[in-house]
GUFITOR-74712 format. One record per residue (C-alpha): residue in one letter; residue number from 1; z, x, y. Coordinates in Angstrom, 2 decimals, decimal comma, m for minus. Example, Ala and Ser with C-alpha at 12.3 -4.5 7.8 and 13.67 -1.06 7.14 Angstrom:
BEGIN
r a&k 1&Z 7,80&X 12,30&Y m4,50 .
r s&k 2&Z 7,14&X 13,67&Y m1,06 .
//
This chain:
BEGIN
r m&k 1&Z 19,01&X m12,64&Y m10,26 .
r w&k 2&Z 19,98&X m8,77&Y m10,35 .
r s&k 3&Z 22,37&X m8,66&Y m13,16 .
r s&k 4&Z 25,22&X m7,01&Y m11,15 .
r r&k 5&Z 26,01&X m5,80&Y m7,72 .
r l&k 6&Z 25,64&X m2,31&Y m8,72 .
r v&k 7&Z 21,90&X m2,86&Y m9,86 .
r f&k 8&Z 21,50&X m4,22&Y m6,25 .
r v&k 9&Z 22,96&X m1,50&Y m4,65 .
r l&k 10&Z 20,89&X 0,80&Y m6,83 .
r a&k 11&Z 17,57&X m1,17&Y m5,93 .
r a&k 12&Z 18,19&X m1,46&Y m2,25 .
r a&k 13&Z 19,46&X 2,14&Y m2,11 .
r g&k 14&Z 16,16&X 3,06&Y m4,21 .
r s&k 15&Z 14,18&X 1,47&Y m1,42 .
r a&k 16&Z 15,97&X 3,26&Y 1,49 .
r v&k 17&Z 15,81&X 6,53&Y m0,46 .
r g&k 18&Z 12,45&X 8,04&Y m0,18 .
r l&k 19&Z 10,31&X 10,66&Y 1,38 .
r g&k 20&Z 12,27&X 9,61&Y 4,89 .
r n&k 21&Z 15,66&X 11,06&Y 3,23 .
r i&k 22&Z 14,31&X 14,18&Y 1,25 .
r w&k 23&Z 11,21&X 15,26&Y 3,35 .
r k&k 24&Z 11,87&X 13,96&Y 7,03 .
r f&k 25&Z 15,43&X 13,98&Y 7,27 .
r p&k 26&Z 15,97&X 17,76&Y 6,84 .
r y&k 27&Z 13,16&X 18,83&Y 8,94 .
r i&k 28&Z 13,86&X 16,57&Y 11,98 .
r t&k 29&Z 17,57&X 17,72&Y 11,75 .
r g&k 30&Z 16,16&X 21,31&Y 11,53 .
r e&k 31&Z 14,05&X 20,48&Y 15,02 .
r n&k 32&Z 16,85&X 19,16&Y 16,82 .
r g&k 33&Z 20,07&X 21,59&Y 15,99 .
r g&k 34&Z 21,52&X 20,38&Y 13,01 .
r g&k 35&Z 25,11&X 19,10&Y 13,27 .
r a&k 36&Z 24,99&X 17,29&Y 16,63 .
r f&k 37&Z 21,86&X 15,27&Y 15,46 .
r v&k 38&Z 23,68&X 14,33&Y 12,16 .
r v&k 39&Z 26,54&X 12,75&Y 14,32 .
r v&k 40&Z 24,49&X 10,90&Y 16,65 .
r y&k 41&Z 22,43&X 9,49&Y 13,42 .
r l&k 42&Z 25,45&X 8,68&Y 11,60 .
r a&k 43&Z 26,62&X 6,58&Y 14,74 .
r c&k 44&Z 23,00&X 5,02&Y 14,80 .
r i&k 45&Z 23,30&X 3,95&Y 11,27 .
r a&k 46&Z 26,70&X 2,04&Y 11,82 .
r l&k 47&Z 25,59&X 0,50&Y 14,98 .
r v&k 48&Z 21,97&X m0,36&Y 14,44 .
r g&k 49&Z 20,89&X m0,02&Y 10,80 .
r v&k 50&Z 23,80&X m1,59&Y 9,06 .
r p&k 51&Z 23,88&X m4,70&Y 11,19 .
r i&k 52&Z 20,17&X m5,39&Y 10,73 .
r m&k 53&Z 20,35&X m4,79&Y 7,04 .
r m&k 54&Z 23,09&X m6,97&Y 6,54 .
r a&k 55&Z 21,03&X m9,71&Y 8,42 .
r e&k 56&Z 18,10&X m9,12&Y 6,07 .
r v&k 57&Z 20,39&X m9,42&Y 3,03 .
r m&k 58&Z 21,93&X m12,47&Y 4,46 .
r l&k 59&Z 18,51&X m14,26&Y 5,23 .
r g&k 60&Z 17,39&X m13,50&Y 1,94 .
r r&k 61&Z 20,17&X m14,65&Y m0,07 .
r a&k 62&Z 20,25&X m17,85&Y 1,91 .
r g&k 63&Z 16,55&X m18,61&Y 1,62 .
r r&k 64&Z 16,31&X m17,76&Y m2,11 .
r m&k 65&Z 12,63&X m17,24&Y m1,52 .
r s&k 66&Z 9,93&X m14,90&Y m0,48 .
r p&k 67&Z 10,46&X m13,43&Y 3,10 .
r i&k 68&Z 7,54&X m15,79&Y 4,36 .
r n&k 69&Z 9,03&X m18,94&Y 2,94 .
r t&k 70&Z 12,56&X m17,98&Y 3,49 .
r m&k 71&Z 11,95&X m17,61&Y 7,38 .
r r&k 72&Z 10,13&X m21,10&Y 7,56 .
r k&k 73&Z 12,98&X m22,65&Y 5,12 .
r l&k 74&Z 15,81&X m21,29&Y 7,50 .
r a&k 75&Z 14,07&X m21,84&Y 10,85 .
r s&k 76&Z 13,41&X m25,39&Y 9,98 .
r a&k 77&Z 17,19&X m25,92&Y 8,69 .
r s&k 78&Z 18,51&X m24,42&Y 11,96 .
r g&k 79&Z 16,12&X m26,24&Y 14,30 .
r g&k 80&Z 14,05&X m23,02&Y 15,10 .
r s&k 81&Z 10,37&X m23,12&Y 15,99 .
r g&k 82&Z 7,55&X m22,62&Y 13,52 .
r f&k 83&Z 7,10&X m19,25&Y 15,03 .
r w&k 84&Z 9,71&X m17,25&Y 12,99 .
r p&k 85&Z 7,84&X m17,23&Y 9,44 .
r v&k 86&Z 5,88&X m14,44&Y 11,58 .
r i&k 87&Z 8,72&X m12,16&Y 10,81 .
r g&k 88&Z 7,87&X m12,57&Y 6,90 .
r w&k 89&Z 4,00&X m12,14&Y 7,61 .
r m&k 90&Z 4,76&X m8,67&Y 9,51 .
r g&k 91&Z 6,97&X m7,64&Y 6,66 .
r v&k 92&Z 4,29&X m8,23&Y 4,06 .
r l&k 93&Z 1,67&X m6,56&Y 6,23 .
r a&k 94&Z 3,76&X m3,80&Y 6,96 .
r g&k 95&Z 4,65&X m3,03&Y 3,40 .
r f&k 96&Z 1,15&X m3,20&Y 2,27 .
r l&k 97&Z m0,28&X m0,71&Y 5,07 .
r i&k 98&Z 2,77&X 1,73&Y 4,21 .
r l&k 99&Z 2,24&X 1,88&Y 0,81 .
r s&k 100&Z m1,37&X 2,64&Y 1,05 .
r y&k 101&Z m1,08&X 5,75&Y 2,48 .
r y&k 102&Z 2,44&X 6,34&Y 0,97 .
r a&k 103&Z 1,23&X 6,54&Y m2,35 .
r v&k 104&Z m1,26&X 9,05&Y m1,19 .
r i&k 105&Z 1,62&X 11,46&Y 0,32 .
r a&k 106&Z 3,68&X 10,72&Y m2,73 .
r g&k 107&Z 0,78&X 11,55&Y m4,77 .
r w&k 108&Z 1,15&X 15,08&Y m3,22 .
r a&k 109&Z 4,68&X 15,33&Y m4,53 .
r v&k 110&Z 3,38&X 14,74&Y m7,91 .
r y&k 111&Z 0,71&X 17,31&Y m8,14 .
r y&k 112&Z 3,17&X 20,04&Y m6,65 .
r v&k 113&Z 5,38&X 19,61&Y m9,71 .
r g&k 114&Z 2,67&X 21,09&Y m12,01 .
r r&k 115&Z 1,83&X 23,36&Y m9,01 .
r l&k 116&Z 5,54&X 24,79&Y m8,98 .
r a&k 117&Z 5,98&X 24,63&Y m12,69 .
r s&k 118&Z 3,16&X 26,80&Y m13,27 .
r g&k 119&Z 4,55&X 29,42&Y m11,06 .
r t&k 120&Z 1,57&X 29,59&Y m8,64 .
r f&k 121&Z 3,97&X 30,59&Y m5,82 .
r d&k 122&Z 5,67&X 33,04&Y m7,65 .
r g&k 123&Z 5,95&X 35,89&Y m4,80 .
r a&k 124&Z 3,80&X 34,06&Y m2,24 .
r d&k 125&Z 3,92&X 34,57&Y 1,18 .
r g&k 126&Z 2,89&X 32,06&Y 4,02 .
r a&k 127&Z m0,73&X 32,60&Y 4,15 .
r a&k 128&Z m0,92&X 32,33&Y 0,57 .
r s&k 129&Z 1,05&X 28,79&Y 0,50 .
r q&k 130&Z m0,78&X 27,63&Y 3,56 .
r a&k 131&Z m4,18&X 28,37&Y 1,76 .
r a&k 132&Z m2,88&X 26,58&Y m1,32 .
r f&k 133&Z m1,94&X 23,38&Y 0,55 .
r d&k 134&Z m5,20&X 23,56&Y 2,93 .
r a&k 135&Z m7,39&X 23,89&Y m0,25 .
r f&k 136&Z m5,70&X 20,70&Y m1,84 .
r l&k 137&Z m6,02&X 18,58&Y 1,33 .
r a&k 138&Z m9,74&X 19,65&Y 1,54 .
r d&k 139&Z m10,37&X 18,08&Y m1,92 .
r p&k 140&Z m10,81&X 14,33&Y m1,62 .
r w&k 141&Z m11,19&X 14,02&Y m5,30 .
r a&k 142&Z m7,92&X 15,89&Y m6,21 .
r i&k 143&Z m5,96&X 13,93&Y m3,66 .
r l&k 144&Z m7,38&X 10,71&Y m5,06 .
r l&k 145&Z m6,56&X 11,49&Y m8,56 .
r w&k 146&Z m2,79&X 12,12&Y m7,80 .
r q&k 147&Z m2,83&X 8,88&Y m5,44 .
r t&k 148&Z m4,12&X 7,03&Y m8,43 .
r v&k 149&Z m1,41&X 8,32&Y m10,86 .
r f&k 150&Z 1,39&X 7,43&Y m8,70 .
r m&k 151&Z m0,04&X 3,61&Y m7,67 .
r a&k 152&Z m0,35&X 3,11&Y m11,50 .
r v&k 153&Z 3,20&X 3,98&Y m12,13 .
r t&k 154&Z 4,01&X 1,73&Y m9,37 .
r v&k 155&Z 2,05&X m1,02&Y m10,60 .
r f&k 156&Z 3,24&X m0,94&Y m14,21 .
r i&k 157&Z 6,93&X m1,14&Y m13,04 .
r i&k 158&Z 6,50&X m4,35&Y m10,52 .
r a&k 159&Z 4,48&X m6,09&Y m13,04 .
r r&k 160&Z 7,19&X m6,32&Y m15,33 .
r g&k 161&Z 9,49&X m8,06&Y m13,11 .
r v&k 162&Z 12,91&X m7,94&Y m11,66 .
r a&k 163&Z 14,74&X m7,57&Y m15,05 .
r r&k 164&Z 12,61&X m5,56&Y m17,04 .
r g&k 165&Z 10,63&X m3,82&Y m14,33 .
r l&k 166&Z 12,63&X m3,29&Y m11,23 .
r e&k 167&Z 16,17&X m3,19&Y m12,83 .
r t&k 168&Z 15,12&X m0,68&Y m15,56 .
r a&k 169&Z 13,42&X 1,52&Y m12,86 .
r v&k 170&Z 16,19&X 1,80&Y m10,78 .
r r&k 171&Z 18,92&X 1,91&Y m13,60 .
r w&k 172&Z 17,12&X 5,27&Y m14,72 .
r l&k 173&Z 15,59&X 6,57&Y m11,45 .
r m&k 174&Z 18,58&X 6,39&Y m9,11 .
r p&k 175&Z 20,91&X 8,00&Y m11,52 .
r l&k 176&Z 18,32&X 10,76&Y m12,30 .
r l&k 177&Z 17,68&X 11,35&Y m8,68 .
r l&k 178&Z 21,07&X 11,98&Y m7,67 .
r v&k 179&Z 21,65&X 14,40&Y m10,88 .
r l&k 180&Z 18,55&X 16,18&Y m9,74 .
r l&k 181&Z 19,95&X 16,36&Y m6,29 .
r l&k 182&Z 23,37&X 17,68&Y m7,32 .
r v&k 183&Z 21,60&X 20,51&Y m9,47 .
r l&k 184&Z 19,44&X 21,47&Y m6,30 .
r v&k 185&Z 22,54&X 21,65&Y m4,04 .
r g&k 186&Z 24,13&X 23,84&Y m6,89 .
r y&k 187&Z 21,24&X 26,23&Y m7,11 .
r g&k 188&Z 21,11&X 26,47&Y m3,03 .
r a&k 189&Z 24,90&X 27,53&Y m3,49 .
r a&k 190&Z 24,17&X 29,86&Y m6,21 .
r v&k 191&Z 21,28&X 31,69&Y m5,06 .
r g&k 192&Z 20,65&X 30,48&Y m1,37 .
r d&k 193&Z 22,58&X 31,23&Y 1,97 .
r f&k 194&Z 24,98&X 28,35&Y 1,71 .
r a&k 195&Z 27,19&X 29,12&Y 4,42 .
r r&k 196&Z 24,58&X 29,15&Y 6,91 .
r g&k 197&Z 22,90&X 26,36&Y 5,55 .
r a&k 198&Z 26,13&X 24,05&Y 5,69 .
r g&k 199&Z 26,94&X 25,64&Y 8,91 .
r f&k 200&Z 23,66&X 24,59&Y 10,28 .
r l&k 201&Z 23,66&X 20,99&Y 9,15 .
r f&k 202&Z 27,17&X 20,48&Y 10,21 .
r s&k 203&Z 28,00&X 22,57&Y 13,27 .
r f&k 204&Z 28,39&X 20,61&Y 16,44 .
r d&k 205&Z 26,25&X 21,67&Y 19,52 .
r v&k 206&Z 25,73&X 19,13&Y 21,93 .
r s&k 207&Z 23,35&X 21,50&Y 24,09 .
r s&k 208&Z 20,85&X 21,60&Y 21,36 .
r l&k 209&Z 20,32&X 17,69&Y 21,39 .
r s&k 210&Z 17,96&X 16,46&Y 23,76 .
r v&k 211&Z 16,98&X 12,99&Y 24,89 .
r g&k 212&Z 14,11&X 12,89&Y 22,44 .
r g&k 213&Z 16,57&X 14,13&Y 19,81 .
r l&k 214&Z 18,88&X 11,10&Y 20,69 .
r l&k 215&Z 15,92&X 8,69&Y 20,26 .
r t&k 216&Z 14,71&X 10,33&Y 16,96 .
r a&k 217&Z 18,14&X 9,92&Y 15,52 .
r m&k 218&Z 18,25&X 6,26&Y 16,42 .
r g&k 219&Z 14,58&X 5,91&Y 15,03 .
r h&k 220&Z 15,28&X 7,49&Y 11,70 .
r a&k 221&Z 18,59&X 5,37&Y 11,54 .
r f&k 222&Z 16,62&X 2,35&Y 11,75 .
r f&k 223&Z 13,63&X 3,35&Y 9,52 .
r t&k 224&Z 15,36&X 5,09&Y 6,72 .
r l&k 225&Z 17,20&X 1,82&Y 5,53 .
r s&k 226&Z 13,43&X 0,15&Y 4,90 .
r l&k 227&Z 14,40&X m2,35&Y 7,52 .
r g&k 228&Z 11,80&X m4,58&Y 9,12 .
r m&k 229&Z 9,18&X m4,93&Y 6,36 .
r g&k 230&Z 11,16&X m7,77&Y 4,37 .
r a&k 231&Z 11,66&X m5,36&Y 1,29 .
r i&k 232&Z 15,52&X m5,52&Y 1,83 .
r m&k 233&Z 15,08&X m9,48&Y 2,32 .
r a&k 234&Z 13,29&X m9,99&Y m0,71 .
r y&k 235&Z 15,70&X m8,22&Y m2,76 .
r g&k 236&Z 18,66&X m10,02&Y m0,95 .
r a&k 237&Z 16,86&X m12,95&Y m2,46 .
r y&k 238&Z 17,91&X m12,10&Y m6,12 .
r l&k 239&Z 21,57&X m11,03&Y m4,82 .
r p&k 240&Z 24,36&X m13,27&Y m6,71 .
r g&k 241&Z 26,05&X m15,48&Y m4,31 .
r r&k 242&Z 29,71&X m14,09&Y m5,13 .
r t&k 243&Z 28,58&X m10,69&Y m3,95 .
r s&k 244&Z 30,12&X m9,40&Y m0,65 .
r i&k 245&Z 26,96&X m8,45&Y 1,82 .
r a&k 246&Z 29,03&X m6,40&Y 3,95 .
r g&k 247&Z 30,49&X m4,24&Y 1,39 .
r t&k 248&Z 27,56&X m3,90&Y m0,63 .
r v&k 249&Z 25,33&X m3,05&Y 2,87 .
r t&k 250&Z 27,84&X m0,45&Y 3,62 .
r t&k 251&Z 27,77&X 1,04&Y 0,24 .
r i&k 252&Z 24,03&X 1,21&Y 0,48 .
r a&k 253&Z 23,97&X 2,93&Y 4,00 .
r v&k 254&Z 26,53&X 5,42&Y 2,66 .
r l&k 255&Z 24,76&X 6,38&Y m0,52 .
r d&k 256&Z 21,60&X 6,68&Y 1,76 .
r t&k 257&Z 23,24&X 9,00&Y 4,06 .
r v&k 258&Z 24,77&X 10,99&Y 1,21 .
r v&k 259&Z 21,32&X 11,69&Y m0,10 .
r a&k 260&Z 19,97&X 12,70&Y 3,08 .
r l&k 261&Z 22,73&X 15,22&Y 3,95 .
r a&k 262&Z 22,72&X 16,32&Y 0,17 .
r a&k 263&Z 19,00&X 16,94&Y 0,88 .
r g&k 264&Z 19,59&X 19,10&Y 3,87 .
r l&k 265&Z 22,49&X 21,06&Y 1,81 .
r a&k 266&Z 19,63&X 21,64&Y m1,01 .
r i&k 267&Z 16,90&X 22,68&Y 1,41 .
r f&k 268&Z 18,36&X 24,58&Y 4,06 .
r p&k 269&Z 20,32&X 27,43&Y 1,97 .
r i&k 270&Z 17,01&X 27,96&Y 0,08 .
r v&k 271&Z 15,03&X 28,08&Y 3,37 .
r f&k 272&Z 17,44&X 30,57&Y 5,10 .
r a&k 273&Z 17,88&X 32,79&Y 2,00 .
r t&k 274&Z 14,01&X 33,96&Y 2,39 .
r a&k 275&Z 13,41&X 35,83&Y 5,42 .
r g&k 276&Z 11,27&X 34,91&Y 8,01 .
r l&k 277&Z 11,37&X 31,00&Y 7,36 .
r e&k 278&Z 12,86&X 28,55&Y 9,65 .
r p&k 279&Z 14,25&X 25,07&Y 9,08 .
r g&k 280&Z 12,71&X 23,24&Y 11,77 .
r e&k 281&Z 9,07&X 23,42&Y 10,51 .
r g&k 282&Z 7,93&X 20,04&Y 10,84 .
r p&k 283&Z 6,10&X 18,28&Y 8,05 .
r g&k 284&Z 4,85&X 21,71&Y 6,49 .
r l&k 285&Z 8,80&X 22,20&Y 5,55 .
r m&k 286&Z 8,10&X 20,59&Y 2,08 .
r f&k 287&Z 4,45&X 21,65&Y 0,95 .
r v&k 288&Z 4,21&X 25,11&Y 2,93 .
r t&k 289&Z 7,68&X 26,44&Y 3,43 .
r l&k 290&Z 9,58&X 25,48&Y 0,50 .
r p&k 291&Z 7,01&X 26,52&Y m2,11 .
r i&k 292&Z 7,54&X 30,19&Y m0,50 .
r a&k 293&Z 11,28&X 29,91&Y m0,77 .
r f&k 294&Z 10,98&X 28,75&Y m4,41 .
r g&k 295&Z 8,53&X 31,30&Y m5,01 .
r n&k 296&Z 10,87&X 34,21&Y m3,92 .
r l&k 297&Z 14,08&X 33,16&Y m5,50 .
r p&k 298&Z 15,21&X 33,39&Y m9,00 .
r l&k 299&Z 14,14&X 30,70&Y m11,67 .
r g&k 300&Z 12,12&X 29,41&Y m8,42 .
r a&k 301&Z 9,48&X 27,82&Y m10,30 .
r v&k 302&Z 11,41&X 25,77&Y m12,53 .
r v&k 303&Z 13,98&X 24,87&Y m9,71 .
r g&k 304&Z 10,96&X 23,80&Y m7,24 .
r a&k 305&Z 9,47&X 21,91&Y m10,02 .
r v&k 306&Z 12,92&X 19,90&Y m10,10 .
r f&k 307&Z 12,85&X 19,36&Y m6,37 .
r f&k 308&Z 9,26&X 17,83&Y m6,63 .
r l&k 309&Z 10,17&X 15,61&Y m9,44 .
r l&k 310&Z 13,24&X 14,68&Y m7,36 .
r v&k 311&Z 10,61&X 13,59&Y m4,35 .
r s&k 312&Z 8,51&X 11,88&Y m6,80 .
r f&k 313&Z 11,49&X 9,85&Y m8,20 .
r a&k 314&Z 12,46&X 8,85&Y m4,65 .
r a&k 315&Z 9,01&X 7,88&Y m3,88 .
r v&k 316&Z 8,62&X 5,39&Y m6,46 .
r t&k 317&Z 12,00&X 3,89&Y m6,12 .
r s&k 318&Z 10,55&X 3,04&Y m2,36 .
r a&k 319&Z 7,03&X 2,12&Y m3,35 .
r i&k 320&Z 8,27&X m0,75&Y m5,77 .
r s&k 321&Z 10,25&X m2,45&Y m2,87 .
r l&k 322&Z 7,02&X m2,27&Y m0,48 .
r t&k 323&Z 5,31&X m4,72&Y m2,83 .
r e&k 324&Z 7,82&X m7,15&Y m3,36 .
r p&k 325&Z 7,52&X m9,14&Y m0,20 .
r a&k 326&Z 3,98&X m9,87&Y m0,65 .
r l&k 327&Z 4,10&X m10,14&Y m4,50 .
r a&k 328&Z 7,04&X m12,54&Y m4,24 .
r f&k 329&Z 4,99&X m14,86&Y m1,97 .
r l&k 330&Z 1,62&X m14,83&Y m3,61 .
r v&k 331&Z 3,55&X m15,73&Y m7,22 .
r e&k 332&Z 5,48&X m18,31&Y m5,21 .
r q&k 333&Z 2,77&X m19,91&Y m3,48 .
r y&k 334&Z 0,17&X m20,04&Y m6,13 .
r n&k 335&Z 2,39&X m19,92&Y m9,37 .
r a&k 336&Z 0,50&X m17,02&Y m10,25 .
r k&k 337&Z 1,25&X m14,64&Y m13,11 .
r r&k 338&Z 3,24&X m11,53&Y m11,68 .
r t&k 339&Z 1,10&X m9,25&Y m13,75 .
r r&k 340&Z m2,08&X m10,19&Y m12,15 .
r v&k 341&Z m0,90&X m10,12&Y m8,73 .
r a&k 342&Z 0,65&X m6,83&Y m9,10 .
r i&k 343&Z m2,63&X m5,52&Y m10,19 .
r s&k 344&Z m4,46&X m6,91&Y m7,67 .
r l&k 345&Z m2,17&X m5,96&Y m4,96 .
r g&k 346&Z m2,04&X m2,32&Y m6,34 .
r a&k 347&Z m5,95&X m2,33&Y m6,35 .
r g&k 348&Z m6,09&X m3,60&Y m2,76 .
r c&k 349&Z m3,51&X m0,77&Y m1,70 .
r w&k 350&Z m5,35&X 1,76&Y m3,61 .
r l&k 351&Z m8,74&X 0,90&Y m2,10 .
r l&k 352&Z m7,32&X 1,04&Y 1,49 .
r g&k 353&Z m5,40&X 4,36&Y 0,63 .
r i&k 354&Z m8,82&X 5,96&Y 0,27 .
r g&k 355&Z m9,10&X 5,84&Y 4,16 .
r t&k 356&Z m6,07&X 7,95&Y 4,18 .
r v&k 357&Z m7,47&X 10,35&Y 1,42 .
r l&k 358&Z m10,62&X 11,00&Y 3,42 .
r s&k 359&Z m8,59&X 11,13&Y 6,79 .
r f&k 360&Z m7,54&X 14,87&Y 5,68 .
r n&k 361&Z m10,90&X 15,96&Y 4,99 .
r v&k 362&Z m14,47&X 14,23&Y 5,21 .
r w&k 363&Z m13,22&X 11,78&Y 7,96 .
r a&k 364&Z m10,83&X 14,48&Y 9,54 .
r d&k 365&Z m13,00&X 14,25&Y 12,60 .
r v&k 366&Z m13,49&X 10,26&Y 12,62 .
r h&k 367&Z m11,39&X 8,65&Y 15,28 .
r v&k 368&Z m10,65&X 5,02&Y 14,79 .
r v&k 369&Z m8,90&X 4,37&Y 18,16 .
r g&k 370&Z m8,68&X 6,93&Y 20,89 .
r g&k 371&Z m7,52&X 10,09&Y 18,95 .
r l&k 372&Z m6,29&X 8,38&Y 16,07 .
r t&k 373&Z m7,78&X 9,00&Y 12,34 .
r f&k 374&Z m7,79&X 6,34&Y 9,82 .
r f&k 375&Z m4,50&X 7,41&Y 8,59 .
r d&k 376&Z m2,89&X 7,88&Y 11,91 .
r f&k 377&Z m4,04&X 4,55&Y 13,11 .
r v&k 378&Z m2,74&X 2,57&Y 9,87 .
r d&k 379&Z 0,60&X 4,58&Y 10,35 .
r y&k 380&Z 0,93&X 3,48&Y 13,96 .
r v&k 381&Z 0,36&X m0,08&Y 13,67 .
r s&k 382&Z 2,71&X m0,32&Y 10,51 .
r y&k 383&Z 5,52&X 2,11&Y 11,02 .
r k&k 384&Z 5,58&X 2,17&Y 14,73 .
r v&k 385&Z 4,88&X m1,29&Y 15,59 .
r l&k 386&Z 5,24&X m4,06&Y 12,80 .
r l&k 387&Z 8,59&X m2,81&Y 11,53 .
r p&k 388&Z 10,39&X m2,31&Y 14,85 .
r v&k 389&Z 9,07&X m5,44&Y 16,15 .
r g&k 390&Z 9,91&X m7,02&Y 12,67 .
r g&k 391&Z 13,83&X m5,38&Y 12,93 .
r l&k 392&Z 13,99&X m6,90&Y 16,20 .
r l&k 393&Z 12,88&X m10,31&Y 15,56 .
r i&k 394&Z 15,20&X m10,66&Y 12,30 .
r a&k 395&Z 18,16&X m9,24&Y 14,61 .
r l&k 396&Z 17,33&X m12,03&Y 17,37 .
r f&k 397&Z 16,88&X m14,87&Y 14,40 .
r a&k 398&Z 20,26&X m14,02&Y 12,59 .
r g&k 399&Z 22,26&X m13,61&Y 16,12 .
r w&k 400&Z 20,99&X m16,40&Y 17,80 .
r v&k 401&Z 19,02&X m18,99&Y 15,89 .
r l&k 402&Z 20,22&X m18,90&Y 12,53 .
r a&k 403&Z 22,73&X m21,76&Y 12,04 .
r k&k 404&Z 26,46&X m20,62&Y 12,37 .
r p&k 405&Z 27,39&X m22,16&Y 9,07 .
r v&k 406&Z 24,93&X m20,43&Y 7,17 .
r v&k 407&Z 26,27&X m17,14&Y 8,82 .
r a&k 408&Z 29,80&X m18,18&Y 7,91 .
r e&k 409&Z 29,14&X m19,10&Y 4,44 .
r e&k 410&Z 26,85&X m15,93&Y 3,47 .
r l&k 411&Z 29,22&X m13,16&Y 5,31 .
r g&k 412&Z 32,35&X m14,67&Y 5,22 .
r f&k 413&Z 33,52&X m13,48&Y 8,54 .
r d&k 414&Z 36,18&X m14,65&Y 10,67 .
r g&k 415&Z 38,15&X m13,53&Y 13,78 .
r w&k 416&Z 37,42&X m9,88&Y 14,89 .
r q&k 417&Z 35,05&X m9,54&Y 12,00 .
r e&k 418&Z 32,65&X m12,34&Y 13,45 .
r r&k 419&Z 33,11&X m10,94&Y 16,98 .
r l&k 420&Z 32,19&X m7,44&Y 16,00 .
r w&k 421&Z 29,09&X m8,75&Y 13,90 .
r q&k 422&Z 27,86&X m11,03&Y 16,62 .
r a&k 423&Z 28,00&X m8,09&Y 19,49 .
r a&k 424&Z 26,22&X m5,88&Y 17,11 .
r i&k 425&Z 23,46&X m8,36&Y 16,12 .
r r&k 426&Z 22,92&X m9,87&Y 19,36 .
r f&k 427&Z 22,97&X m7,06&Y 21,54 .
r i&k 428&Z 23,68&X m3,54&Y 20,44 .
r a&k 429&Z 20,96&X m3,38&Y 17,38 .
r p&k 430&Z 18,37&X m5,07&Y 19,49 .
r a&k 431&Z 18,77&X m2,86&Y 22,37 .
r g&k 432&Z 18,75&X m0,01&Y 20,01 .
r v&k 433&Z 15,43&X m0,79&Y 18,25 .
r l&k 434&Z 13,98&X m1,83&Y 21,83 .
r v&k 435&Z 14,79&X 1,56&Y 22,99 .
r v&k 436&Z 13,16&X 3,15&Y 20,05 .
r f&k 437&Z 9,87&X 1,11&Y 20,06 .
r g&k 438&Z 9,66&X 1,53&Y 24,07 .
r y&k 439&Z 10,11&X 5,41&Y 23,29 .
r t&k 440&Z 7,31&X 5,25&Y 20,60 .
r i&k 441&Z 4,81&X 3,72&Y 22,71 .
r y&k 442&Z 5,64&X 5,79&Y 25,73 .
r q&k 443&Z 5,00&X 8,94&Y 23,74 .
r s&k 444&Z 1,67&X 7,53&Y 22,55 .
r v&k 445&Z 0,33&X 6,59&Y 25,83 .
//
């Protein structure tokens, strides 16, 4: 068990708060016009993200086992078919695949801590920053080194167990993450164009939001909460029975959203303070645009290093959750020692991640399927197929199959609360996930 509700909130928020909040949210907000996108995103969090997250936590606590065995147990008790444990298997596979490339990208952030701290980007222009990033990506040994460092830290934490490993990590990393983020927001207010950055983030211009932007907001609202991969279900299995699921999940969603908005308030003023830089720069915003901005601002080297340290902390808290569904199942199923399982899983992810490392250099022209590199293919299968399908099945099981007494006992709803929950989990959330999934498949065809 988690020792307290606060620790569970920190752990689940740590799972949700990762590269998606600090890297992806600011740049997709920039690409889709700012404030109008934020409003749609918040609505999608409330209507799609929160109901499915509540369902995952509820299933985890009701089953008190790994996601695979939890689904097997609850499906049997509710008179469901033997199909439903596939949710757990999909989550285990998705988490394993995602961590294999997540560790590679997170390794870039760890590498950039030292690069910024050393003053490499002091006075740098766009060409110099792009050249530095391209040179790093062209060196598979350098990428492999930092992937290995990140994976070793992750394995060390998860091997120590729930109390000594996961709890200790989130107790330290999450508060540090929030403090560093506040420091960066303060820095942006002091030396950046804070008024323009805040105006960009919170101004409401409906005309700037396209259909694609709406679907992007819906998709990010689902993915940012780490839904569909079994991590939240696994964490829910350690949640004390007296803790309110609805209140706890709402707290997590609010904290996740606050971090995303604070990241925007930290990044946009810094970007706007440097002539010629734009907020809608795609993935290059973090590794090309921001180093230029930091390199041309007072104390930029120090604050830039702090920023990438923040990103690294956020990545670690997400990475440890990606391993938990598979780790819990193997320990449970084979009565294996957690340390050995953690090392084995870490080694497997590391080996698979080598394909992602090579996708940016040696294998850049090698296509696995169609025009997809190895990295693109693994990302597509895990992030764009397994997660939304897993989230959809979780919503359908919780809304239509799970025995009502279990729902009543775990959520404690009655009257209008119960009707609202049923409408959200049975109709609104599945429809939202289906729209996102359909749009993703349409884009890739």
